[in-house]
KEKE-3310 file (N, C-alpha, C; in steps of 0.2 Angstrom, whole numbers, plus 5000, padded with zeros to 4 digits):
npx = (4904:4910:4924:4939:4951:4967:4975:4991:5000:5016:5033:5050:5065:5074:5086:5087:5078:5079:5083:5073:5062:5066:5066:5053:5045:5052:5052:5043:5030:5027:5029:5018:5008:5008:5000:4984:4970:4975:4977:4981:4993:4999:5009:5009:5015:5013:5005:5011:5003:4990:4983:4988:4980:4988:5003:5012:5023:5021:5009:5003:4992:4983:4974:4960:4952:4938:4939:4935:4939:4944:4948:4958:4967:4971:4979:4988:4995:5000:5009:5017:5029:5038:5042:5055:5063:5067:5079:5076:5063:5052:5045:5038:5030:5021:5005:4989:4974:4959:4947:4930:4922:4909:4903:4900:4913:4916:4918:4925)
npy = (4954:4963:4974:4979:4990:4993:5006:5014:5025:5032:5038:5042:5039:5054:5058:5045:5042:5035:5022:5018:5018:5009:4997:4997:4996:4984:4974:4975:4977:4965:4956:4959:4955:4942:4938:4931:4935:4948:4955:4965:4978:4995:5010:5027:5044:5058:5073:5089:5099:5101:5105:5094:5080:5073:5071:5063:5057:5046:5035:5019:5007:4993:4980:4971:4956:4944:4940:4941:4957:4957:4945:4945:4955:4948:4938:4945:4951:4939:4935:4946:4946:4939:4948:4957:4970:4988:5001:5012:5018:5027:5022:5024:5035:5030:5027:5018:5013:5005:5003:5001:4996:5005:5008:5003:5003:5017:5022:5032)
npz = (4968:4982:4981:4990:4996:5002:5008:5008:5016:5015:5017:5012:5021:5023:5011:5005:4995:4982:4986:4994:4985:4975:4983:4987:4975:4969:4978:4990:4985:4978:4989:4998:4990:4991:5002:5006:4996:4992:4977:4967:4965:4967:4965:4970:4968:4978:4972:4969:4965:4971:4987:5000:5008:5017:5024:5019:5006:4996:4990:4992:4984:4987:4980:4986:4984:4983:4996:5013:5020:5033:5034:5025:5030:5041:5035:5029:5041:5045:5036:5036:5045:5038:5028:5018:5024:5024:5028:5023:5023:5032:5044:5056:5054:5045:5038:5037:5028:5026:5014:5007:4992:4986:4974:4957:4946:4936:4919:4906)
capx = (4908:4913:4931:4942:4958:4972:4979:4996:5004:5023:5038:5057:5070:5078:5092:5086:5072:5080:5083:5066:5058:5068:5064:5045:5043:5055:5052:5038:5023:5026:5028:5012:5003:5008:4995:4978:4965:4978:4977:4984:4996:5002:5011:5008:5018:5008:5006:5012:4999:4984:4984:4988:4977:4992:5009:5016:5025:5019:5003:5002:4985:4983:4967:4958:4946:4937:4941:4932:4944:4947:4953:4964:4972:4974:4984:4994:4998:5003:5015:5022:5035:5044:5044:5061:5062:5073:5080:5074:5056:5050:5039:5034:5025:5017:4998:4986:4967:4955:4941:4927:4919:4902:4899:4904:4918:4913:4924:4924)
capy = (4954:4969:4975:4982:4993:4995:5012:5014:5032:5032:5042:5039:5043:5059:5056:5038:5040:5030:5015:5017:5017:5002:4992:4997:4993:4978:4970:4975:4976:4958:4952:4960:4951:4934:4937:4929:4941:4954:4954:4970:4984:5000:5016:5034:5050:5064:5079:5096:5104:5103:5104:5088:5078:5070:5074:5058:5058:5042:5031:5012:5004:4986:4978:4964:4952:4937:4937:4946:4962:4956:4939:4947:4958:4943:4934:4950:4952:4933:4935:4952:4945:4936:4953:4960:4978:4993:5007:5019:5020:5030:5018:5028:5040:5027:5026:5013:5014:5001:5005:4996:4998:5007:5009:5000:5007:5021:5023:5037)
capz = (4974:4985:4981:4995:4994:5008:5006:5013:5015:5017:5015:5013:5025:5020:5007:5004:4991:4977:4989:4996:4978:4973:4988:4987:4969:4967:4983:4994:4982:4977:4995:5000:4985:4993:5006:5003:4995:4989:4970:4963:4969:4963:4970:4967:4972:4979:4967:4973:4962:4975:4994:5001:5014:5020:5025:5015:4999:4992:4992:4989:4983:4987:4980:4989:4980:4984:5003:5018:5021:5040:5033:5021:5034:5045:5031:5029:5047:5047:5032:5037:5048:5033:5023:5018:5025:5022:5033:5019:5024:5038:5047:5062:5052:5040:5039:5032:5028:5023:5011:5003:4987:4986:4967:4952:4942:4930:4915:4901)
cpx = (4911:4921:4933:4948:4961:4976:4985:5000:5011:5027:5045:5060:5074:5085:5092:5080:5074:5080:5076:5061:5060:5066:5056:5042:5046:5054:5046:5031:5022:5026:5022:5007:5003:5003:4988:4974:4968:4979:4981:4988:4999:5004:5010:5013:5013:5010:5007:5007:4993:4987:4984:4984:4981:5000:5015:5017:5022:5013:5003:4995:4986:4976:4966:4952:4945:4938:4938:4939:4947:4951:4959:4969:4975:4980:4989:4998:5003:5009:5020:5028:5041:5046:5051:5060:5068:5073:5078:5067:5055:5044:5036:5029:5020:5010:4995:4978:4964:4949:4937:4923:4912:4898:4903:4908:4915:4919:4921:4922)
cpy = (4961:4969:4979:4985:4995:5000:5013:5020:5031:5038:5040:5043:5048:5057:5049:5036:5035:5023:5013:5015:5010:4997:4991:4994:4986:4972:4969:4974:4968:4954:4953:4955:4944:4933:4936:4935:4947:4951:4958:4976:4989:5006:5022:5039:5055:5070:5085:5101:5105:5102:5096:5086:5074:5072:5069:5059:5052:5038:5024:5010:4997:4984:4971:4962:4945:4934:4943:4951:4960:4950:4940:4951:4953:4940:4939:4950:4945:4932:4941:4951:4942:4942:4956:4968:4981:4998:5013:5021:5022:5027:5021:5032:5037:5026:5022:5015:5009:5004:5000:4999:4999:5008:5004:5005:5010:5023:5028:5033)
cpz = (4976:4984:4987:4993:5002:5004:5011:5011:5019:5014:5016:5018:5021:5017:5004:4999:4985:4980:4991:4990:4975:4976:4987:4981:4967:4972:4987:4991:4981:4984:4998:4996:4987:4998:5003:5002:4991:4982:4965:4968:4964:4967:4966:4971:4972:4975:4972:4969:4966:4982:4996:5008:5018:5020:5021:5009:4994:4995:4989:4989:4983:4986:4983:4986:4983:4992:5007:5020:5028:5039:5030:5025:5039:5042:5030:5034:5048:5042:5033:5041:5043:5028:5024:5019:5023:5027:5030:5019:5031:5041:5052:5060:5047:5042:5035:5033:5024:5020:5007:4998:4988:4980:4963:4949:4936:4926:4909:4895)
residu = (MET:THR:LYS:HIS:VAL:LEU:LEU:VAL:PHE:THR:SER:PRO:VAL:GLU:GLY:MET:GLU:ASP:GLU:TYR:ASN:ALA:TRP:TYR:ASN:ASP:VAL:HIS:LEU:GLY:GLU:VAL:LEU:THR:ALA:ASP:GLY:PHE:VAL:ARG:ALA:GLN:ARG:PHE:LYS:ALA:SER:GLU:MET:LEU:PRO:SER:VAL:THR:GLU:HIS:GLU:TYR:ILE:ALA:ILE:TYR:GLU:ILE:GLU:ASP:LEU:ASP:PRO:SER:GLU:ALA:MET:LYS:SER:LEU:ASN:GLY:THR:ALA:GLY:SER:PHE:THR:MET:THR:ASP:ALA:ILE:GLU:LEU:LYS:GLN:SER:LYS:MET:MET:LEU:ALA:SER:GLN:VAL:SER:ASP:LEU:VAL:GLU:ALA)
# end
């Protein structure tokens, strides 16, 4: 079965990074996983070692399995109204991208 990922690029409001990270890690990741098809979530901070492809500081990766991605996104949109939000996230600049698996996982 093909796997899909939802990549979410966000940044905190200036001066609110600790609150943003606490909310994202302790509240928001779990809320998104209540949507049908969403099975795993993890966040990363963009490295300063390489030129960035985005102006955002953080990336959340949500894995979608066993459900067509359009159905998973419908489920996510249906549950989003009940999510606990925070003023610590810069929502206007946030971006999302849905991607579908094109190869098997290769491991060392």
